[in-house]
N, C-alpha and C positions, 0 to 999 in steps of 0.2 A: 377815889372817884368822888367828885362833889359837884354841887350846883355852882356854876361860875358867876352868875349875876342874877339880878332881879330880886323878887321878894324872898326867895329862899337862899340867897347868896351864902356860900360857905357850908351849907348843910351836906352831910355825907349821903351817898347813895350806896346801896348794896350792889355788889357785882354778881354776875351769874357764875355759880360754881362750875369748876371744870375748865377745860381748855377749848371748848367748842365756840366760844365767842371771843371777839377782839374788840374790847371797848374803845370808843373814841377817847383819846387822851384829853385831859382838861384843857391843855394848850390849844389843840386843834379845835375842840369844841368852842372855846372862846373866839378863835379866829373865824370859825364858821358863822357864829351868831353875829359877830361884828360885820360880816359880809352881808348877811341876809336880813338883819334886824337893824340895830341890835335889840330893839324892843318892839312889841306889837300892840296894836290897838284892837284887841279881840281877834276873832277869826277861828277857823277850824283847821287843825293840822292832822296829818296822817304820818305815823311813824311805822313804816311798813316792815322793818326788820328790827323790832323793838329792843331785843337784847335785854338789858337791865332797865330800859325805859329812860335812860339818861338824856337822850336828845329831846324826847317828847316832854319830859319833866322840865328840862331847861326852857323849852318853848312856853310851857305854862308859867314858869317863874318869871318869864319876860313879857307876859301879858296875853298870850293866846288863851281863848275862852275854853276850848275843848280839844282833846287829842284822842284819836282812835289808834290804839296800839295793836300791832299784829306781829306774831312770831310763830314759827312752827315748832319750836323747841319747848318742851314741857318745863324744863328748868328755867328757861328765860321767862315764860309766862308767870311762873311762881315768883320769880324775882321782881318782875314788873308789878305784880299784885302787892308784894311786900313793900316796895317803894311807894306805891300809891297809898297804901295804908299809913305808912310813916308820914307822908306829906298831907294826908287827909284830903285828897282831891277826888274821891270816888265819884262825886256828882259831875266832875268835869272830864271823865274819861270813859272809854269803852275798851275792853281788852278781848282779843280773839286769838285763839290758837288755830292757825291756818297757814297754808302755803300762800306765798305772795300773789301768784296769778289768780288762784281761787278767791282770795280776799278782794282783789280788784274786781272780779266778776260780781261778787256779792255787793260791793259798794256801788257798782253801776246800776244794779237792780234797785237799790235804795235811792238812786238819783241824787247822790251827795256830791257836792263840789267843795274842794279844799282850797284854803288860802296858802297853805304850806304843806309840801310833801317831802318827807325826809326818807332818803333811800341810803341805807348803810348795810348792804348785804355782806355775807362772808366773802372775802376777797377771792377765794378759790372757786366759789360757786356762783359768781355774779351772773345775772342776765339783765343788766341795766338797760341795754338798748331795747330789748323786748318789753320790759316793764314800762319804760318811758313811752314807747309806741302805744302800749295798751292804755296808759293814762290819757294819751292824746285821743286815741280812737274812742274811748269811753267818755270823753269830755269831763274828766274828774277834777280839773284845775280851774279855779276862778280866773277870769280874764287878767286880773292884776296879781294873780298868785305866782308862786315860784316853786321849783323843784330843786332840792339840794341832794346831789349824789356824791357819796364818798366812795372812792375806789382806789385800787392799787395803781402805782405809777407805771405798771406794766400794761394797763388798760388805757386805750385811747378812744374816748367817746367822740362821735361826730359832732360838728358844730350845730347841725340841724337834726332834730329827731322828731318826727311827726310834726305837730303844730308848734314845736318849741325850738328856741334858739338858745345856744349857750351864750350867756352874757358875761360870765366870769369863770376863770379857772385859776386855782392857786395850788401850788405844790408845797407840801410839808414833808420832806424826806420821802418815805415810801408811800405816803398818803396824798391823794389828789382830791380836791373839792371842785366839782363842776356844778355851776348854777344855771338853771334853765328858766326862761320866761316864755310866754306866748310870743311867737315871732312877729305877730301883727299888732299886739297889744302894747299898752303903756308898760314901761319898765319901772313900776312904782318904786320910789325911793332912790332912784339912780340919777 
């Protein structure tokens, strides 16, 4: 596992030990960021199922200013912290061990809005529709922001979820990437 592009291109990332996480392959990660970026002019990102931190660190490498990482698994949190230390980006990140729904509730209280929200939950335990509805209800996405949801090809997400509309869907074998924007807003970069 490595950083695909940006200022840390080619640098290795530690993976979460054990079999509880399913890291996004470098090939899919590259395709994802080519769809949603490929580069960013600042902004705030949320990596809600941080795992190793691979997606959030990729976003930082490609120009995002700050990433908030959330994961409920202790080994994942330790791995994120190790990767953050390796890349020396401590001042550009926040890391929380929490359940996704509780994390969204906490972010709502802080009145934070994100430019990029990365959702890559475990395939068997996903609740993407509920999470995207909560993001909409809590108004956590900037008007020109986007949500990237990675899910199994067995999951069919609706085209409209809350205030968001799916603007892109790509299939990579067993993996599907769905990209959502505000349905009434500009679709920045498209």
